[in-house]
N, C-alpha and C positions, 0 to 999 in steps of 0.2 A: 267650163263645167256646166252641167245641166241645171236648169232651174227646177227647184223643188217647191211644191205647194205647202204652205204652213198656215195653220189656223190660228187666229188671234183670239185672246181671251176677252172678247167683247161681244155683247149680244147683237148689236146692230150699229150701223154707221149713223148715229144720231147726233153727231157734232153740229153745233150751230156755227154759222159763218163767223170767222174770227177766233174760233176755239181751237186749242191744241190739247192733245191728250196722249199720255204715255201708256202703252198697253204691252202686256206680256205675250209671248208666243208659246203656244202649247207644245210641250215636248222639247223645248229648247231652253236650257237653263242659262241664266245670266244674260239673256238677250231680250231687249225691249225695242219696240217700234214707236216712232212718233207719228201720230195722225194729226193732220192740219187741214182745217177747212177754210179755203180762201174763196170768197164769193160763191159759196154753195158747192164747190168742188173739193172733195177730200183726197189728200194724197198721203202716201206712207213713205217715211224716210228714217234714216238713222236717228236715234233719240238723243245723242250727246254731241255737244259742240266738239269739233275736232281740234280746237285750240288747247283747252285744259280740261275738257270733259264735263262741262256744266250741263245739267239736265235742261234741254231746250224747251220742254213743256212749261218750265217756269219763266220762260222768256217772253218775247213779244212777237205777235203775228200781225203784220200790217194788212190793210185792205188790198194793197198792190201785190201781196204775196212775198213779203220779206220776213224771214224768221230771224229774230235778233237774240243773240245769246244774252242771258241775264247778268253775266259777270263782266265781260270785257268788250261787248258790242260787236262781235263778229256777226256778219249777216250772211244768210243763205237764201237762195231761191227756193220757195216752197214747192215748186213743181219739179225742178230738175235737181235740186240739192247743190247747185253750183255756188261757189263763194261770190259774194257781192261786196264784202267789206272786210278789211283786216280786223283782227290779227290771224284769223284762220287761214291756213294754206290749203288744206284738203277740204273738199266738198263733202256733202252728205250723200250716202247711197240712197237712191230712190227705188221703190219696189212697186211693180204692178199690183193693184188692189182690186178685189172683186168680192161680191157676195154670192153665195150659192148654198143651197140645201139648208138655209137658215143660219149659216155661219159667215164669218168674214175672214178672208184669206189674203195672203200675199204670196207672190212668187219670188224666190230668192235663191241665190247660191249660198251654200253653207259658209264659204269664206267671206262673202259680203256681210252676212249677219255678224260674223265674228270680228271683222275689221272695224265696223262702225264708222267707215269713212270711204270716200272715193277720191283717189289721187288724180291730179290733173293729167291730161294727155299731153305730154311735152316731148314725145319722141320726134326726133328730127335728124335727117341726114344732111348735115350742113358743110361737109368737108369741102365741097367744090363750089360753095355759094360765093357769089361775088359781092353781096352786100354784107357789111360788117358793122356790128354794134360793139363798142367798147364801153364797159362800165368801170369807172374808177371808184373803188371803195367796195367793201364786202359786208355791209350791214343789212338791216331790215329793208331799206330802200332798194338795194341791189337785188335782194332776193325777190321782192315784189316785181322788179323790172324784168329780170331774166325769166321768171315764170310767166309774167304777163305777156312777154314777147312770144313765147311758145304757145301759150293758150290762144293768142290772137293769130296763130299760124304763120308767124314770121319764120322764114326758112333760111335766113342768112346766118352767118357765124356770130357767136356771142363770146366775148372774152372779158373776164373779170380781172382787173388788176387791183390788188389789195396789199397793204403793208402787213396784214395779219396772215400768219401761215396756216390758217384753217379756213374752212368754208363758213358761210354765214351761220351765226349762232343766235340763240335766244338771249340777247344781251340784257334783257330785263332781269334775268336771274343772277347776273353778276352782283348787283348791289342788293337785291332782295334776299338772296340765299347764299352768296359767296361760294358759288360752285366753280371749282378750278379745273374741271375736266372738259375739254372740248367735245369729247365723244358723247357726253351727257347733255350738251347744250346745242349740238348740231341740229339745224332745221331740216336738213336732208342728208342722206348718205351719198357716198361717192358714185354709186350706180345710178342715182337719180340724175346727177349732172352729166354723167357719161351718156345716158339715154337721151338727154335733152341737147346734147351737142354743145355743152358749155365747157370752156376751158378756163383754168385759173392760172394767174401769174403772180407770184409773191414778189412784188417790187414796189418801190416808191416813185410815183410820178413827180418829176421835178419841174417840168415845164410843158406847155402845149403851144404848138404853132397852129393857131386856129385857121388862118388862111389856107394852109396846106393840109389841114386835118391830120396832124402828126403829133404824137406824144413822145416825150423823152423821159426815160427812167433814170434812177440813180446809178445804174450800171451802164448807162449810155445806150440802152436798147431803144430802138425806134418802133413805134406802133402806129399804124394808120387806121383811120376809121371813116365810115360813111355817116354814122350816127354816134354821138357821144353822150353818155349819161354820167354826170358828176355826182357822186354819192359819198363824198369823203368824210362826212360826219363832223363831229366836234373834237376839239383838242381841250383837255382839261385845263382850266386856268390854275395858275399858281400865284402865290402872294409875293409881291415885290417888297418884302419887309425885312428888317434886320434879323439875321439868323436863319432864314428859310432857304437860302440858296445852297444847292448841292449837299443836302443832308441825307445820310443813308437811311434814316428811319422816318422820313416824311414821304407819304405815298399819295398818289391819286388813284382813281378807279375808273377805268374805261375798257380795259382788255383782260383777257384771261391771265396774262402774265402779271398784271396789277393785282388780281385776286390772289394769285400764288404768292406774291411778295408779301401781301398783308397777312395771309395765313401763316407763312413762314415766320414772320415777326411775332405772331401771336402764340407760337408753340412754347411749350414748357410751363404751362400753368397760367392762371389768370393774370392778365396784364392790365396796367393802367393805360387807357387809350384816350386820346383827345381827337374828336372829330370837329373840324372847323367848317361850319356851314350848316344852316338849319332849314334848307330847302329839301327837295325830295331825295337827291342822292345822299346827302349827308345824313338825313333822317333814316333812310333805308339801311345804309351800311352801319350806322350807329346801333340801330335796332337789331340787326343781324349779329353784330359782335356782342351785344348785351345778351342775346339769346345763347351765346356760347360761353356765358359766365364770366366775361371780362368786365372790368369796371370801366364804364364809358362816360365821358363828359362831352356833351355836344355844345359847342360855343357858337352863338348866332348874334347877328347885329340887330335883328328885329326884337320887338318886345315879346313875341311869341313865335314858336316855330311855324313856318309856312304862312306867315301873316301876309306876305305880299300877294299870294295867290288866293288863300282861303279866308283871310281876315283874322283879326285878333281873337274873336270869340271862338271860332272853330279851331284855330291853332292851339288855343289854351286847352280846349277839350281833348285834342289829340295828345298834347303833352301830358296832361293829367292821367289819361288812360295808359300811356306808356310808363309813367312813373309808378303807377299802381301795379302794373304787370311786371316791371323789372326794377327791383330795389337797387340794382347796381347801375342804373342809367340815370344820369344827372344832366341838368341843363344850366348853362350860364348864358343868359339872354341879355339883350341890350348892351352887348359887349363890343368893344373896339380892340382888335388885336394890336399890340405894340411890337411884339417880336418873339423870337424863339431863343431860349437859353441853351447854350451848348453843354453837353454832358462833360463832367470833369474827368470821367474815366475814358471817354471816347469823344474827342473833339469833333469828329465827323457826324455825330448824332446829336439830337436834341433831347433834353431831359425835362423841359417844362415850357409852357406857353404863357406869356404874360399879356395881360390886357390892361387897358387904360385904368388908372387907379391902383396899379401895381398888384392886381390880383394875379395869383400864380396857380396854374394847373399843372401838376407834375404828370409826367407821362413816360411810358416806355416807347411809344411811337405815336405818330400823328397821321390822320387821313384827311386830306383836303377834299371838301365837297362844295366848292365855291363857283360851280358853273363851268360851262364850256364855251369856247369861241369857235366860230366856223373855221374848219380846217381848209383854208383857201390860200395858204402862203405860196403854194406853187404857182398860183395865177399871177403873182407879182413879177415872176420871171418869164411870163408867157407873152407871145407875140399876138397882137390883135385881141387881147382880153378886154372885156368891158370893165368899166369902173365898178368897183365894189361898193356896196352899201356901207354906211358908217360903222356897222358892226362887223364888217368883213364878209357879209353874205352876198349872194348873187340875186338880182331881181329877175323874176320869171313871170309868165302869165299863168292863167289857171290850168294850162296843160303842162306847166313846169318847163316850158321852153324858155331858154335864157334870152333876155332882150338884147337884140343887136347881133346875135350869132345865128348861123345857119346849122340846123340839125344838132343843136347842143341843148341838153336838158340838165337841170340841177334839182336835186330832191333831198329831202331830209333836213338835217341841221344847217346846211349851207344855203337853203333856198328861202327867199322872201317872196311870198306870193300874195295876190289879192284875195282877201278873205271876205266871203259873201254870206257867212253864217250870221245869226242874230247879232246885231250891234256892230257888224264888221264894216259895212258900207264900202267894200272894196279896198280897205286899207291894207297896205303891205304888212304881212306878219311873218315871223320866223318861229316855227313851233317845233320843239324838241321832243316829239312824241313818237313812240314806236309805231303806232297805228298810222300816224300821218305820213311817215316815211314810206311805209309799205304801200299804202294807198297811192301815194305820189308816184312810186315806181310803176304801179299798174297803169295809172293814167298816162304817164309818159310812154309806156310800152304800147298802149293802144294807139296813140298818135303816130308813133314810128311805124306801126304795122298798118296804118291806114284804117283802123277800125274805130273811127271817131263817132261817138254818140252825141249828137247835137243837143239832146235833151238830158244829158248827164247832169245830175245834181251834185254839187260839191259835198264830199263827206264832212260830217261834223267831227271835229277833233275829239278823241277819247283817250284817257290814260287811266292807269290804276296804280296803287301803291300799297305795299305791305307795311302797315304802321300799327302793329298790335292787333288790328282788325283790318279788313280790306276796305280801302278807300277807292271810290270810283268817281270819275269826273268827266263831264262832257261840256262842249262849248269852248269859247275863248273870249277874252276881254281886251281886245286891242285898243279900245277907247275907254277902258276902265269900267268900274261899276260903282254905283253910289248907294245901293240899297241891298240889304241882306235879310232874307226871311227864312227862318228855320222851321221846318215841318217835322214834327216828331220830338224825340227826347234826346238832347245832346248827351246828357249824363247817363242815360239809359242805354246808349249805344245803337239806337235805331233812329236815324234822322236823314233829312235831306236839307242841304243848305242851298237856297235859291238866290242867285246873284243877278241883279237887274241894273240896267242903266235907264233911269226914269222908270217907265212901266214895262219896258222890254226886258224879258228874261234872256240873259246872254250866256249864262253858264250855270251848272248845277253840280254839286258834290254830294255823295251819299256814303253812309256806313250802315250796314245792317238793314237796308231798305230796298233790296232788289225786288223787281226790276225797274225801279224808278229812273235810274240813270239811262238804261237802255231805251226805255219808252220815251224819255225826254229827248234823247238824241234824235230819235225818229220824228218826234213832233217838231223839233227845231229844223230838221232837214226838210220837212214838208211845209214849214211856215205855219204850223198849227199850235205852237207852244202858247199856253194861256198867259195872259198878262199877270203882272205881279199882284194887282188888286184881286184878281180872281183866285189866285193861290192863297192870299191872305184871307179870303172869304170862304176857304175850305174846299176849293176845287181840287180833286184828286186826279193827277195826270194819268193814272192807270185806267180811268173811266172814259178817257177821250179817245175816240176812234181816229186812227191814223192810217 
């Protein structure tokens, strides 16, 4: 399609370096353009983040030309619009910009303005390719890897072997929104993968012969590889307690079928539901079910929800906010589960959960949110497999190459890698974040394709959660934290919780204070995050150049 000239509703290009501005286009309804000035050069791009549509003008522009989404930390190149950090998959459209006759104009195709995004060029004719990448697992990491390979011009074949009978989905929406339809969660459509030359096989890998580079599946199929990416994710933990084994109404949440089972159990009017676990999955699914008018009791071992990650004070604030919003949501904290009572009318089901002290929570069904374990059982039956870490994960280097194996990478929930963010000091960490898995897939892909950037800076981990309001978090605490400083008003709903080890800020959580998290993640990445004493003395991270 031909480029058409469009006038912007702006008198002149008077942006200062580091400034972003959203402007309207004359004669084009519902379309806006983002102007970004990096080191004196102004560029024009799509105005909304391609992840969930956040207005990028409210985000962060770094001096190196990275545009950071204010919500979930997606990063884009301010010149090209290319993706530089998860969770965005599509880049931003960029438009030629010029001034003439006293006006400011862009040149753009009508479809580009409407789409508000630029899909990656992944087209590949790989049918006769001799080099083969096999990806085991079909989650966020797998998607990052397969797209990263094609973006890096890898021309070999790519096969994804997954136990799930659908292409990669936005798994974050399972616990946050209980969406049971794969078509509404799919990250890409079938034509995208066909164009990229990616094939899918719905199978379970049961073992790998690493010396011969051969995988065996549950149906005895053999698959060979030149490069292998293990992205098998996590397996939901269950409770080895009396009454919990083989019960028809005790559910976990990891897949679409898990959501379908939970929603089926919730049919027929408001139910009494017990959620065991007060960390993020338990809290999210409990909140989602309360939002559907069910009576929900969340049972946790901590004194406050999320205490292990966020601390008692912040956990209490989130609990109080949820109790205020949902009168049908209750918490039973500092609880120790004793067992599950069988239903008198149906011995295969449970009717109540008992905790120490003989407290009883009646229920129609139970959801377990007690964490996941690395899904690496198949490696125990594999030839030449390296020793697993105590938690069942695989040790990797910063490129996610598995130690002791040739051309094998591990990403996502099964990878323990050296963390070099604030407070990390290279300690091995296993991080169960959507962004971390996707970024790891891209990094591994670049190494396989030989597109290694020696100056690449390790991404700062980011996650978010829907807990009555949007919680955002960046950083990691592999060596713990010993000080917490709250900036803002916890009770008022606009705050940043700053976590420090000594004087070094290692993590930050926010609610209602965008773009503090996004700016802090970039400051951490650049080694410019202020010390705790500076924040206590009133330093605002939004005023610091990065």
